[in-house]
C-alpha positions as CSV (number, residue, x, y, z in Angstrom):
1,M,26.3,147.4,140.9
2,D,29.1,146.0,138.9
3,P,28.3,142.7,137.2
4,G,28.9,139.8,139.6
5,M,28.7,141.9,142.7
6,N,26.1,141.5,145.3
7,G,24.6,144.2,147.6
8,R,26.9,143.5,150.5
9,Q,30.0,143.8,148.3
10,T,28.6,147.0,146.9
11,F,27.9,148.4,150.3
12,K,31.4,147.5,151.4
13,Q,32.8,149.7,148.6
14,I,30.4,152.5,149.4
15,I,31.3,152.7,153.1
16,A,35.0,152.7,152.2
17,L,34.3,156.0,150.5
18,H,31.5,157.3,152.7
19,P,31.7,155.9,156.3
20,G,28.3,156.0,158.0
21,Q,26.3,155.8,154.7
22,K,22.8,154.5,155.3
23,A,21.5,151.7,153.1
24,L,18.3,149.6,152.9
25,I,18.5,146.1,151.4
26,V,15.5,145.3,149.2
27,S,15.3,141.7,148.0
28,G,13.0,139.1,146.7
29,F,15.0,136.5,148.6
30,S,14.7,135.6,152.3
31,K,16.9,137.2,155.0
32,D,19.8,134.8,154.4
33,E,23.3,134.8,155.7
34,E,24.5,137.2,153.1
35,V,21.9,139.7,154.3
36,Q,22.9,139.0,157.9
37,R,26.5,139.8,157.0
38,A,25.5,143.1,155.4
39,L,23.4,144.0,158.5
40,R,26.5,143.4,160.7
41,M,28.5,145.6,158.4
42,G,26.1,148.5,159.1
43,V,23.3,148.2,156.5
44,S,20.4,150.1,158.1
45,G,17.6,147.7,157.3
46,Y,16.1,145.0,155.2
47,L,12.8,144.9,153.2
48,Q,11.5,141.9,151.4
49,K,9.8,142.1,148.0
50,P,7.0,142.5,147.2
51,Y,6.6,145.6,149.3
52,T,4.1,148.4,149.5
53,L,4.7,152.1,149.4
54,H,3.6,152.1,153.1
55,S,6.2,149.5,154.1
56,L,8.9,151.2,152.2
57,G,8.1,154.5,153.8
58,K,8.0,152.9,157.2
59,A,11.4,151.3,156.7
60,L,12.9,154.6,155.6
61,F,11.4,156.4,158.5
62,E,12.8,153.9,160.9
63,I,16.3,154.3,159.3
64,F,16.3,158.1,159.6
65,H,14.4,158.3,162.9
66,P,15.7,155.4,165.0
67,R,14.1,154.7,168.3
68,G,16.1,154.8,171.5
């Protein structure tokens, strides 16, 4: 990310170039309004730090194999 940019702003630039790009937000902060905005923009998921290898794998599996 460029200095001063957050994840949502970075994702916005990415989807302008690659519509439909999947992304997972990983943060040590709570699921705040900025995260909610990113999810509404199409970010595929959110994982709070600290996380385990199992929870990361589960999050990625759910992104690439969504239910119903």
